[in-house]
N, C-alpha and C positions, 0 to 999 in steps of 0.2 A: 504494500500500500504506500503510495506517495505521500509527501508531506501535506499537501492540501487536502487530499482525500481523508487522511487521518484527522486533520484539524476539523473539517466539516462534520465528519462522523462523530467525533468526540463532542463538539459543540452542540450538535443536534441531540445527542443522548443526554446532555446536561440541561438543555434549555427548552427544547421543542414542546415537551409535554407540560412541565410545570410553569413555564414562562413563554408562551407562544409569541407574545409581542416582542419580547427581548430577543427571541430567536429570529424573528422577522427583521429586527433592527440589525442583528449581527450579520445576517445574509446581505442586507443592504450595504453595510460597511465594507464587507468583503468585495461586493460588486464595485463599489466606488474605488477600493484599493486597486482592483484590476485595471481601472482606467488610468492609473498613475504609472503603469508599467514602463512607459517610455523614459521615465526618469529614475527608475529603480534598477535597471540592468539585471544582474544575476540575483538581486534581492527581491525581485517581484513576487516569487512564490512564497518566500519567507514572510513578506508583508501581508499577503493575502491570508496566509495561515494565522498570523497574529490578529488580523482584522476579524476573522470569523470567531476567534477565541477570546477576543478582548473582554467580553462581558461574562465569561463563564463563571466568574466569581460570584455572580448573583444566584447561581444554582442553589436551591435550599439544601441540597445534599452536601455541599462543601462550605457554605457561608458560615464562618466562625467569628470574624471580627466585625462583620457588617460593613467592611470596606472592601468592595469587590475587586479592585486592582490587586490588593495584597492577598486576599483569599484565593483569587484565580491564579496568581503567579505561584503561590505556595503549592497549590494543588498540582499545577502543571510541572513544577520542579520536583516535588516530593513523591507524588503518586503516579505521575505519567512519564517522568524522565524526559520531558520535552526539551527540545533544542534551547540552549541557554539564551539565545538571541530572541526567540519568541517569548520566553519567560520574562525577559527584561522589557520587551515592548508591552506586554500585558501589564506588568507591574507599574509602568510609568505612562500608560496611555492617557492622552488628553489632560496633561498637566496634573497628574495624580499627586505629585508632591505637595501642591497647594491644598488639595482636599485632605491629604494625610495630615498636614499641619493643622487644619481645622479640627480634625478628629484626634489629635494628640498622637498620631502614628508616624509622623515624618521620620523620626530617628530609625524606627523599624524598617520602613520602606527603603530609605536611602542606604542603610547599612547592609541590608539583605540583598538588594538588587541594584547593580550598577545601571547607569543610563546606557541606552543603545545609541548608535550613530545618530547625530542630529537630523540628517536627511530622512532617516526612517521614522524617527519620532515625529517630525513634521508631517510626513505622509500619513501616519496613523491618526494624528490629530485632525487633519483635513478630512480623512475618510470618515471618521466618527462625527465630526462637527458639521458635515454636509449631508448627514443621513437622519431622517426623521425616526421617531420611535417605531413606526410601522415599516421602515425600510425604504421609504421614498427619498428622493433627492431634495435638498433644501439649501439655503444659504447659511453661512455661519451666524449671521445676525439673527435670522429667524430661529435657528436652532438654539442659540443662547437665550433668546426671549422665551421660547417654549420651555426650556429647562427651568428658568426662573419662575415662570407661571405655574408649572407643574409642582415644583417643590416649595415655592414661596421664597421671597427675597431674603428673609431673615433666618432661613434654615441653614444647616451646614452646607448642603449642596448649593443652595442659592447664593450664599456668601462666597463659596469657593469659585463658582462658575463666573461670578461677576469679577472676582480678582483675576481669574484666568483669561478673561476676554482679550486683553491686549496681546497676550502671547498667542492665543488662538488666531487672532487677526494677522499677527506677524507671521505665523506659520503658514497661513493661507497665502499671504503675499509671496513668501519664499517658494512655496510649491507652485503657485501660478507662474512665477518668474521662470522656474526651472522647466515647467511644461511648455511655456512659450519659446524658450531657448531650444528645447528638444524639437519642437515643431518646426522652427526656423532651420535648424541644422539638418532636418530630414527632408527638407524641400529640395527637389532637383534644381540644379543651376542651369 
Protein backbone atom coordinates (compact mmCIF):
# COMPACT_ATOMS: atom_id res chain seq x y z
CA UNK A 1 0.00 0.00 0.00
CA UNK A 2 1.38 3.41 -0.98
CA UNK A 3 1.71 6.39 1.34
CA UNK A 4 -1.43 8.20 0.24
CA UNK A 5 -3.50 5.01 0.12
CA UNK A 6 -2.44 4.25 3.69
CA UNK A 7 -3.20 7.81 4.81
CA UNK A 8 -6.68 7.90 3.24
CA UNK A 9 -7.54 4.48 4.66
CA UNK A 10 -6.38 5.40 8.16
CA UNK A 11 -8.09 8.78 8.17
CA UNK A 12 -11.33 7.25 6.91
CA UNK A 13 -11.24 4.57 9.61
CA UNK A 14 -10.73 7.21 12.30
CA UNK A 15 -13.11 9.94 11.10
CA UNK A 16 -15.73 8.78 8.57
CA UNK A 17 -18.16 7.13 10.97
CA UNK A 18 -17.82 9.15 14.19
CA UNK A 19 -17.18 12.53 12.50
CA UNK A 20 -18.44 12.52 8.89
CA UNK A 21 -18.19 16.29 8.50
CA UNK A 22 -14.57 16.24 9.72
CA UNK A 23 -13.89 13.43 7.23
CA UNK A 24 -15.40 15.51 4.41
CA UNK A 25 -13.21 18.44 5.45
CA UNK A 26 -10.11 16.22 5.49
CA UNK A 27 -10.89 14.98 1.98
CA UNK A 28 -11.28 18.58 0.83
CA UNK A 29 -7.96 19.58 2.40
CA UNK A 30 -6.23 16.68 0.64
CA UNK A 31 -7.85 17.68 -2.67
CA UNK A 32 -6.61 21.23 -2.20
CA UNK A 33 -3.12 19.93 -1.33
CA UNK A 34 -3.04 18.06 -4.67
CA UNK A 35 -3.57 21.35 -6.52
CA UNK A 36 -0.33 22.63 -4.99
CA UNK A 37 1.77 19.83 -6.47
CA UNK A 38 3.54 22.18 -8.96
CA UNK A 39 5.40 23.80 -6.03
CA UNK A 40 5.90 20.66 -3.95
CA UNK A 41 8.00 18.49 -6.24
CA UNK A 42 8.88 15.17 -4.62
CA UNK A 43 6.99 16.20 -1.45
CA UNK A 44 3.58 16.33 -3.15
CA UNK A 45 2.56 12.86 -1.96
CA UNK A 46 3.83 13.58 1.55
CA UNK A 47 1.76 16.75 1.78
CA UNK A 48 -1.37 15.04 0.49
CA UNK A 49 -0.96 12.29 3.10
CA UNK A 50 -0.48 14.86 5.87
CA UNK A 51 -3.48 16.82 4.59
CA UNK A 52 -5.88 13.90 4.75
CA UNK A 53 -4.53 13.00 8.22
CA UNK A 54 -4.27 16.51 9.67
CA UNK A 55 -7.47 16.28 11.75
CA UNK A 56 -7.22 12.61 12.80
CA UNK A 57 -6.64 13.81 16.39
CA UNK A 58 -10.33 14.70 16.61
CA UNK A 59 -11.20 11.00 16.52
CA UNK A 60 -12.91 10.10 19.80
CA UNK A 61 -10.89 6.88 19.94
CA UNK A 62 -7.59 8.76 20.36
CA UNK A 63 -8.47 12.23 21.68
CA UNK A 64 -6.77 12.53 25.06
CA UNK A 65 -5.64 16.15 25.54
CA UNK A 66 -8.49 17.70 23.58
CA UNK A 67 -5.90 19.40 21.36
CA UNK A 68 -6.18 17.56 18.06
CA UNK A 69 -2.77 18.41 16.51
CA UNK A 70 -0.97 16.96 19.54
CA UNK A 71 -3.31 13.96 19.90
CA UNK A 72 -3.11 13.20 16.18
CA UNK A 73 0.68 13.51 16.00
CA UNK A 74 1.19 11.32 19.06
CA UNK A 75 -1.14 8.69 17.63
CA UNK A 76 0.59 8.70 14.25
CA UNK A 77 4.04 8.51 15.86
CA UNK A 78 3.35 6.06 18.70
CA UNK A 79 0.69 3.75 17.33
CA UNK A 80 1.09 3.95 13.57
CA UNK A 81 4.83 4.48 13.18
CA UNK A 82 4.06 7.11 10.56
CA UNK A 83 6.68 8.97 8.56
CA UNK A 84 8.28 11.56 10.85
CA UNK A 85 7.63 14.38 8.40
CA UNK A 86 3.91 13.60 8.26
CA UNK A 87 3.83 13.50 12.06
CA UNK A 88 5.52 16.93 12.24
CA UNK A 89 3.12 18.43 9.71
CA UNK A 90 0.09 17.09 11.60
CA UNK A 91 1.53 18.35 14.91
CA UNK A 92 2.09 21.86 13.61
CA UNK A 93 -0.68 22.30 11.05
CA UNK A 94 -2.35 25.69 10.73
CA UNK A 95 -0.35 27.60 13.34
CA UNK A 96 -0.90 24.97 16.03
CA UNK A 97 1.78 26.47 18.29
CA UNK A 98 -0.46 29.48 18.87
CA UNK A 99 -3.41 27.29 19.85
CA UNK A 100 -1.11 25.15 22.00
CA UNK A 101 -0.09 28.31 23.82
CA UNK A 102 -3.76 29.16 24.50
CA UNK A 103 -4.20 25.66 25.92
CA UNK A 104 -1.03 25.63 28.01
CA UNK A 105 0.46 22.91 25.77
CA UNK A 106 3.03 24.88 23.78
CA UNK A 107 6.03 23.42 25.60
CA UNK A 108 4.80 19.86 24.99
CA UNK A 109 4.12 20.47 21.31
CA UNK A 110 7.39 22.20 20.51
CA UNK A 111 9.59 19.84 22.51
CA UNK A 112 7.98 16.67 21.15
CA UNK A 113 7.69 17.72 17.51
CA UNK A 114 10.07 19.77 15.40
CA UNK A 115 8.72 22.05 12.71
CA UNK A 116 8.76 20.74 9.15
CA UNK A 117 10.14 22.72 6.20
CA UNK A 118 8.44 26.15 5.97
CA UNK A 119 7.28 25.57 2.37
CA UNK A 120 5.35 22.46 3.42
CA UNK A 121 3.96 24.12 6.55
CA UNK A 122 2.70 26.97 4.36
CA UNK A 123 1.15 24.56 1.86
CA UNK A 124 -0.73 22.72 4.61
CA UNK A 125 -1.92 25.99 6.15
CA UNK A 126 -3.29 27.08 2.77
CA UNK A 127 -4.86 23.68 2.10
CA UNK A 128 -6.66 23.75 5.46
CA UNK A 129 -7.58 27.42 5.47
CA UNK A 130 -9.11 27.34 1.98
CA UNK A 131 -11.36 24.36 2.72
CA UNK A 132 -14.78 24.61 4.37
CA UNK A 133 -15.91 22.25 7.14
CA UNK A 134 -17.83 20.32 4.47
CA UNK A 135 -14.84 20.01 2.13
CA UNK A 136 -15.63 22.81 -0.31
CA UNK A 137 -13.29 25.55 -1.48
CA UNK A 138 -13.26 28.94 0.26
CA UNK A 139 -11.01 31.91 0.89
CA UNK A 140 -8.81 32.30 3.96
CA UNK A 141 -10.86 35.34 5.07
CA UNK A 142 -14.14 33.42 4.84
CA UNK A 143 -12.63 30.40 6.58
CA UNK A 144 -11.29 32.50 9.45
CA UNK A 145 -14.66 34.23 9.84
CA UNK A 146 -16.44 30.85 9.83
CA UNK A 147 -14.15 29.49 12.56
CA UNK A 148 -14.65 32.54 14.77
CA UNK A 149 -18.43 32.35 14.26
CA UNK A 150 -18.56 28.62 14.96
CA UNK A 151 -16.47 28.69 18.13
CA UNK A 152 -17.03 32.27 19.32
CA UNK A 153 -14.46 35.08 19.46
CA UNK A 154 -13.67 34.64 23.15
CA UNK A 155 -13.11 30.87 23.13
CA UNK A 156 -9.69 29.22 22.98
CA UNK A 157 -10.13 28.46 19.27
CA UNK A 158 -11.60 31.88 18.54
CA UNK A 159 -8.73 33.71 20.24
CA UNK A 160 -6.10 31.50 18.64
CA UNK A 161 -7.42 31.80 15.09
CA UNK A 162 -7.62 35.58 15.37
CA UNK A 163 -3.98 35.65 16.53
CA UNK A 164 -3.03 33.26 13.70
CA UNK A 165 -4.75 35.31 10.97
CA UNK A 166 -1.66 37.38 9.97
CA UNK A 167 0.45 34.22 9.55
CA UNK A 168 -2.35 32.48 7.62
CA UNK A 169 -2.56 35.43 5.22
CA UNK A 170 1.24 35.55 4.91
CA UNK A 171 1.39 31.81 4.17
CA UNK A 172 -1.30 32.27 1.54
CA UNK A 173 0.70 35.05 -0.14
CA UNK A 174 3.86 32.94 -0.13
CA UNK A 175 2.08 29.91 -1.62
CA UNK A 176 0.28 32.01 -4.24
CA UNK A 177 3.61 33.61 -5.18
CA UNK A 178 5.25 30.20 -5.58
CA UNK A 179 2.31 28.94 -7.64
CA UNK A 180 2.47 32.00 -9.92
CA UNK A 181 6.21 31.51 -10.39
CA UNK A 182 5.73 27.80 -11.12
CA UNK A 183 3.03 28.64 -13.67
CA UNK A 184 5.28 31.22 -15.35
CA UNK A 185 8.22 28.80 -15.44
CA UNK A 186 6.14 26.06 -17.01
CA UNK A 187 4.87 28.23 -19.87
CA UNK A 188 6.50 27.47 -23.24
CA UNK A 189 8.65 30.21 -24.67
